[in-house]
C-alpha positions in Angstrom: 134.3 163.1 39.2 131.3 161.9 37.2 132.6 163.2 33.9 136.0 161.6 34.4 134.5 158.2 35.2 132.0 158.4 32.4 134.8 159.2 29.9 136.9 156.3 31.3 134.1 153.8 31.1 133.2 154.9 27.5 136.7 154.3 26.4 137.7 151.2 28.4 134.6 149.0 28.4 133.2 146.5 25.9 130.0 144.7 26.5 130.4 141.0 25.7 127.8 138.3 25.3 128.9 136.8 28.7 127.8 140.0 30.4 124.3 139.4 29.3 124.0 136.1 31.1 123.7 135.1 34.8 127.5 135.1 35.0 128.9 133.4 38.1 125.7 133.6 40.1 124.2 135.9 42.7 127.3 136.1 45.0 129.4 138.3 42.8 131.6 137.3 39.9 134.9 135.6 40.6 136.7 138.4 38.8 135.1 141.1 41.0 135.7 139.3 44.2 139.3 138.7 43.3 139.7 142.4 42.3 138.0 143.5 45.6 140.2 141.3 47.8 143.3 142.8 46.1 141.9 146.3 46.7 141.3 145.7 50.4 144.7 144.2 50.9 146.5 147.1 49.1 144.5 150.0 50.5 142.9 149.0 53.8 146.0 147.5 55.5 144.3 144.4 56.9 145.9 142.5 59.7 144.9 139.3 57.9 144.9 138.9 54.1 141.4 139.3 52.6 140.4 136.4 50.4 137.7 136.3 47.6 135.7 133.7 49.4 135.2 136.1 52.3 133.3 138.5 50.1 129.7 138.7 49.0 128.9 141.2 46.2 125.4 142.8 46.4 123.4 145.4 44.6 124.6 148.3 46.7 125.5 148.9 50.4 121.8 149.4 51.2 121.3 145.8 50.2 124.3 144.8 52.3 122.9 146.6 55.4 119.4 145.0 54.9 121.0 141.5 54.5 123.2 141.6 57.5 120.5 143.2 59.7 118.1 140.4 58.6 120.8 137.7 59.4 122.0 139.0 62.8 119.0 140.8 64.4 115.6 139.6 65.5 112.6 141.8 65.2 112.7 144.5 67.8 116.4 144.2 68.4 118.5 147.4 68.7 121.5 148.4 66.6 124.0 150.9 68.1 125.3 153.5 65.7 127.3 156.7 65.9 125.6 160.0 65.2 124.9 162.1 63.2 124.2 159.3 60.8 122.9 158.6 57.3 119.2 159.1 57.4 118.3 156.0 55.4 120.0 153.6 57.9 116.8 153.5 59.9 114.8 152.1 57.0 117.7 149.8 55.9 117.6 147.9 59.2 113.9 148.1 59.9 112.0 147.4 56.7 112.7 143.7 56.6 114.7 142.9 59.7 112.4 144.9 62.0 115.5 146.2 64.0 115.8 149.7 65.5 118.6 152.1 65.7 120.1 153.5 68.9 122.5 156.4 68.2 125.6 156.6 70.3 129.1 158.1 70.3 132.3 156.0 70.7 135.5 154.8 69.2 136.4 151.7 67.2 138.2 149.9 70.0 135.6 150.8 72.6 132.9 149.4 70.2 134.9 146.2 69.8 135.2 145.7 73.6 131.6 146.4 74.1 130.5 144.0 71.4 132.8 141.3 72.8 131.3 141.8 76.3 127.8 141.5 75.1 128.5 139.0 72.2 127.0 141.2 69.5 128.1 141.8 65.9 130.2 144.8 64.9 129.5 146.1 61.4 131.9 148.7 60.0 130.5 150.7 57.1 133.7 152.0 55.4 132.2 153.6 52.2 134.3 156.8 52.6 137.6 155.0 53.1 139.3 156.6 50.1 137.6 160.0 50.4 140.0 161.3 53.0 141.6 164.7 52.3 143.8 167.4 53.9 143.2 171.1 54.3 144.9 173.8 56.5 142.0 173.3 58.9 142.4 169.6 59.5 146.1 168.9 59.4 145.8 167.1 62.7 142.6 165.2 61.9 142.5 161.5 62.6 143.3 159.5 59.4 141.0 156.7 58.2 141.5 153.4 60.0 139.8 150.4 58.7 138.6 147.9 61.3 140.4 145.3 59.2 143.7 146.9 60.2 143.0 146.5 63.9 144.2 143.3 65.5 141.1 141.7 67.1 143.2 139.8 69.7 142.1 140.7 73.3 139.4 143.0 71.9 136.7 140.9 70.1 136.2 137.5 68.5 137.0 138.0 64.8 133.8 136.2 63.8 131.8 139.1 65.2 133.5 141.7 62.9 132.2 142.5 59.4 132.8 145.3 56.8 130.6 147.0 54.3 131.9 148.8 51.2 130.5 150.0 47.8 130.8 152.1 44.7 128.4 154.9 45.8 130.8 157.2 47.6 134.5 156.6 46.9 133.7 155.7 43.3 131.1 158.3 42.6 128.7 155.6 41.4 125.6 155.6 43.6 123.5 154.9 40.4 125.5 151.7 39.6 124.2 150.0 42.8 127.2 147.8 43.6 128.4 146.9 47.1 130.2 144.2 49.0 130.0 142.6 52.4 133.2 141.2 53.9 133.3 138.8 56.8 136.7 137.2 57.3 136.0 134.7 60.1 132.3 133.9 59.9 131.6 131.5 57.1 128.3 130.4 58.6 127.0 134.0 58.4 128.2 134.3 54.7 126.3 131.0 54.0 123.2 132.4 55.6 123.4 135.6 53.5 124.0 133.6 50.3 120.7 131.8 50.9 118.9 135.0 50.1 121.5 136.7 47.9 119.4 136.3 44.7 117.3 139.2 46.0 120.2 141.5 45.9 122.0 140.1 42.9 124.3 142.8 41.3 124.2 143.1 37.5 126.9 141.5 35.4 127.6 144.8 33.6 128.0 146.7 36.9 130.3 144.0 38.2 132.4 144.3 35.0 132.5 148.1 35.4 133.9 147.9 39.0 136.3 145.0 38.2 137.8 147.0 35.3 138.3 150.0 37.5 139.7 148.1 40.4 142.3 146.4 38.2 143.5 149.6 36.5 145.8 150.8 39.3 147.3 153.8 37.4 143.9 155.2 36.7 142.6 154.3 40.2 145.5 156.1 41.9 145.0 159.2 39.7 141.3 159.1 40.4 141.6 158.9 44.2 144.3 161.7 44.3 142.1 164.0 42.1 139.0 163.2 44.1 140.7 164.0 47.4 142.0 167.3 45.9 138.6 168.4 44.8 137.0 167.4 48.1 139.6 169.4 50.0 138.9 172.4 47.7 135.2 172.1 48.2 135.6 171.9 51.9 137.9 175.0 52.0 135.4 177.0 49.8 132.5 176.3 52.1 134.3 176.9 55.3 135.6 180.3 54.0 131.9 181.1 53.2 130.9 180.1 56.7 133.5 182.4 58.2 132.2 185.3 56.1 128.7 184.5 57.4 130.0 184.4 61.0 128.8 180.8 61.3 130.4 177.9 63.1 130.9 174.3 62.0 132.5 171.1 63.4 136.1 171.8 62.5 138.7 169.2 61.6 136.6 167.1 59.2 138.8 165.2 56.8 136.6 162.7 55.0 133.3 162.5 53.1 131.3 164.9 51.1 129.7 167.1 53.8 130.3 169.3 56.8 128.2 169.9 60.0 127.2 173.5 60.2 125.9 175.3 63.3 123.0 177.6 62.6 121.8 177.9 66.2 123.1 181.4 66.5 121.0 182.5 63.4 118.0 180.7 64.7 118.2 182.4 68.1 118.5 179.3 70.3 120.0 179.7 73.7 120.8 177.5 76.8 119.4 178.9 80.1 119.3 177.5 83.7 115.9 177.0 85.1 114.8 177.5 88.8 116.0 174.0 89.7 119.5 174.6 88.3 119.0 172.4 85.3 120.1 173.4 81.8 117.2 173.8 79.4 117.3 174.3 75.7 115.1 177.2 74.7 113.9 178.8 71.5 113.8 182.5 70.7 110.8 182.9 68.3 111.3 185.2 65.4 108.9 187.6 63.7 106.7 189.6 66.1 108.4 188.7 69.3 112.1 187.7 68.8 113.0 188.0 72.5 110.4 185.5 73.7 111.7 182.0 74.5 109.9 178.7 74.8 111.3 175.8 77.0 110.2 173.0 74.7 112.1 171.0 72.1 108.9 171.1 70.0 109.5 174.8 69.5 113.0 174.1 68.4 111.7 171.6 65.9 109.2 174.1 64.6 112.0 176.6 64.2 114.0 174.2 62.1 111.0 173.5 59.9 110.3 177.2 59.5 113.9 177.7 58.4 113.8 174.7 56.0 110.6 176.1 54.3 112.4 179.4 53.7 115.3 177.5 52.0 112.9 175.5 49.9 111.2 178.7 48.7 114.7 180.0 47.7 115.4 176.7 45.9 118.3 175.6 48.0 118.3 172.2 49.7 120.3 171.9 53.0 119.0 169.2 55.2 118.3 169.7 58.9 120.3 167.7 61.4 117.0 166.3 62.6 117.1 164.0 59.5 120.4 162.6 60.7 119.5 162.0 64.4 121.4 165.1 65.5 121.6 165.6 69.3 120.4 169.2 69.0 118.2 171.2 66.7 119.9 174.0 64.6 122.6 171.8 63.0 122.6 171.4 59.2 124.5 169.2 56.7 126.1 171.1 53.8 127.2 169.1 50.8 130.3 170.5 49.1 131.1 167.6 46.7 129.2 169.2 43.7 130.5 171.2 40.7 131.8 174.6 41.8 129.2 176.5 39.9 126.4 174.5 41.6 128.1 175.0 45.0 128.4 178.8 44.5 124.8 179.1 43.4 123.6 177.2 46.4 125.7 179.3 48.8 124.4 182.5 47.2 120.8 181.4 47.7 121.5 180.2 51.3 123.1 183.5 52.0 120.0 185.4 51.0 117.9 183.1 53.2 120.2 183.8 56.2 120.0 187.5 55.6 116.2 187.3 55.6 116.2 185.2 58.8 118.6 187.5 60.6 116.5 190.5 59.6 113.3 188.9 61.0 114.7 187.3 64.1 117.6 189.4 65.2 119.8 186.3 65.2 123.6 186.4 65.3 
């Protein structure tokens, strides 16, 4: 959707002298915070109305993560997060705040109860809220549910709940570096964040871009509908290719720009039971001795690295699950939210790599 947005901005926007000043300060312009509060109220179905004073605009969601980690965590504290996860989160929470990630799997309400029990903050990153789509494979997929739409009563104190959002994903604008942090019931936290907000000050022109887009509901509705259609089309194209390659993936995905593909069969990994009856992950090594197995995760990591090097030589970039804190080696993230000609070229190159790997290793 980059072309559509570029064309829209070129036609709709005018740079005024006011946009070349400090504007309304480092917390976000009044116009942007007003437009964002309306956007949240209309699209996220909040239990309580979102107000402009509950929002802090920042220079991207990375800045928002850094800020709230700095404000809520002491050095060495842990942050629980679902996995697989965005690879940069670890740096976002550690570089300044010194916090560490602890991947887990759970549901929103379970998270809320857990955070209430232990009196810890719950931060909901909802950057893919409007990038939810439907395909024949995911008709029963769980729809997006904003944490704002869940009544916190009997679950968690509302002052522990915070939301992150930005332009990078839903608005195809990761180069514009614009995000927002929303905390409806914790004014003291917002005041703490504002004390250092000048270090993540969004530009006036970027704020104006986002404000204009948010206030143009006819274009916004068209944009979201067309973006969902293209995402669904890209997802369907890649899953059909995976079927033809006899590869599996986590089915039922219905949001975001990627899918989680299982290459373990190609890489020859197996699960065996050792002499003590314990399951062990093993690695079938390719090349000279494809039937030999090693009972160490180090070998599995080496296998992933070997496969990744082959892809790099073929000039196709598909990132290993290891970069996303995957629970097992052999999983890869395939991005389908690119122009069709780029996607087809990438799949063609990846297909050649898989053919070579299968020939060398005897994988499935």
